[in-house]
N, C-alpha and C positions, 0 to 999 in steps of 0.2 A: 462526640455521640450524635449523629443525626435525629434529628425531629424528623416524622412522617410528613408533619406540614410543611417543611423547606425541603422535601424530596422531590424530584423532578428528572424526566426522563434524561437529560443532559447528565445530571449529577450522578444518576444511576451508570450512565454507560460509560463518562469517564472514570469513575471509580470500578468499573467493569475491567477496563482496558488497565488500571494500576496491577488491579488483581489478577490479571490474565498472567501480565508480565513475571508476575511471582510465582503463580502456580500452575500455569501453563493452560492454555484455553479447554485443552482435554478435561483436566481436572477441577476446575472451576464450576461451581453449581450455584443456584441461587440462596441457597442458605450459607452457603460463605460471603455471598455478595449482601446478603441481609446484616450476615454478623459484622463484615467492615463496616458497613452505614450506619450499625447500630439501630436496625431497625427488625423486627418482623418479618419471616419471607414472607407473607400474605402482601406487607404495603407494598412491596415491590408490583404486584397486578395492577394497583393502578396506575402504573407508569408503562409496563413493559407487559408483553401478552406470555410470556414465558421466557425459555432459556434462547428458541430459534429466533424470537423477537431483538432480544438481547445480542445474540450472533449479529444480527442485520444492522442494529444499531454499531456495534463493534465493526464490523464492514465498511459502513459509512464512515464513521470516524476515521478510521485508518485511511481510507478513499482520500478522503477531505485531507489528512496530515500531510500525506504522502502528495498531493495536488499540490497544496502549497509549499512543501519544503521543495520539489522539483521546478514549479514556477519561480519561486525565489533564486534556484540555481538558474536558472536561464537566460535572469534580469539582465539585460546589458550585454547581451551575449548572443553570439549567431553561427552560423554554421557548424563546424565543427568542435566549436567551444563550446555552445551552446548544447548538443549533443554530449559531449563529454563532461560537463557538467551534472547534466540529469541521469547520466549512468551512474555517476560517483554519489550523486543524491539518492539515488534509487537502492544502491546497495549499501549506503548508512543507514537508511532509513529499516530496510530487513532486517540491518545486523543489529541495530538498536532497540527496535521494535520487533521481535520475531513471533510474539504471539499476535499482535496486532496485525502484522503481515499475514499469516495463517487466517486469520479472521477474513481478510481481503477476497482470499482463494475460496473462501466458500461463500462469495457474493454470487457468483453466478447462477446460483439454485434457488435464489432467494428471488423474489418479488417485493423490490421495497424500492419506493422513488426516490429518496435519499441516496440510495445506490447507485441510482440510474443517473444520478443527479453528478453526484462525485465522477466515479466512471468517465462520465461524458466531460466534465473540466479538465481531468489529466488529459482525453483523447484530444480537447480543444489547445490544450498547450504543446501538445507532438504536433498537432497539425499548422501550429505557427510556426514551429522552430521546424520546421523542413517545409515551410513554404516558400525560403530562398532558392531552393532547390529545382521548383516550377514543375513539380509532380501535378500530373492528372488527379484529380480527387480519387480515383479508384486506386493510383499506384501509390499514393501519399498513405493511405490506409493501410497497404499491402508492408510498405515500408514500417511503419508504426507498429503493425502487427509482429512482424519479423523482428524488431527491436524490444519489445515488449518480451516478445517469448525468449530472446537471450538473453538479455538482463535477468528474468524470472530464472530462466533454466541455472545461471550460473548460481546465483545466490542461492535457491534452491539446493546446490549440490554442495555448496559449501556450507550449509546451514548443517546441512546430514552429514557431514563430515569425510564427502569422498576426497577431499585434496588433501592427502596426505603425503604425496611426494613431496621429495626436498625442495622443489624448486619454488621460486616466490610465487604466491596467488597472486598481489598485488600487480603483478608484472601477466603472469598469463589474463588477468580480467583487462589490463592496459589493452594488450594484444586484442582480445575480444573485441573490444571497442572500437582499435584502428583498423580491424578487420573490417567492419561495420562502415567505419566512413569510407573507406577504401570504395566500397561499391556503392557511396549515396550521389554519384558523379550521374547525371540522369541520361547523358548520350547513349547513343547506341553504340 
């Protein structure tokens, strides 16, 4: 049991992340969370302004964790190796923490400084990875948007159960990343 004087936003958001993976984000309530923390629901309002604020905290946490994972994956790698490592880690994150990943997807509609900061960190990591390709700033952003869109599309379709054909999903993902890498050469 957590006493309310030891409760803070970090504990609440981290506990909510665990709870969301158990009951799904759509079914998690402040009452569930309070019970998990061993406090009365009104105690949560000293640290979060409601469910939407909690979702913002989860989105920021998800982006922070995703950013950390893709940064670790890219360390010591460059060019295609870095992009492949990031793609693998992105998919691993979405598969390991599907509800936290869903929280990230809710973030564009939220105005929260921690979300913007975490997203900027991910973009900066990706900009660093595409730097050796010597794209203009605009082209680098187009490439990053495209890569993120492809990764998200694949993991979302996979999570939704659309890949039922008998062919190897791992091979499909690898071919997708290979096709992206084939377009990375900036020469005309």
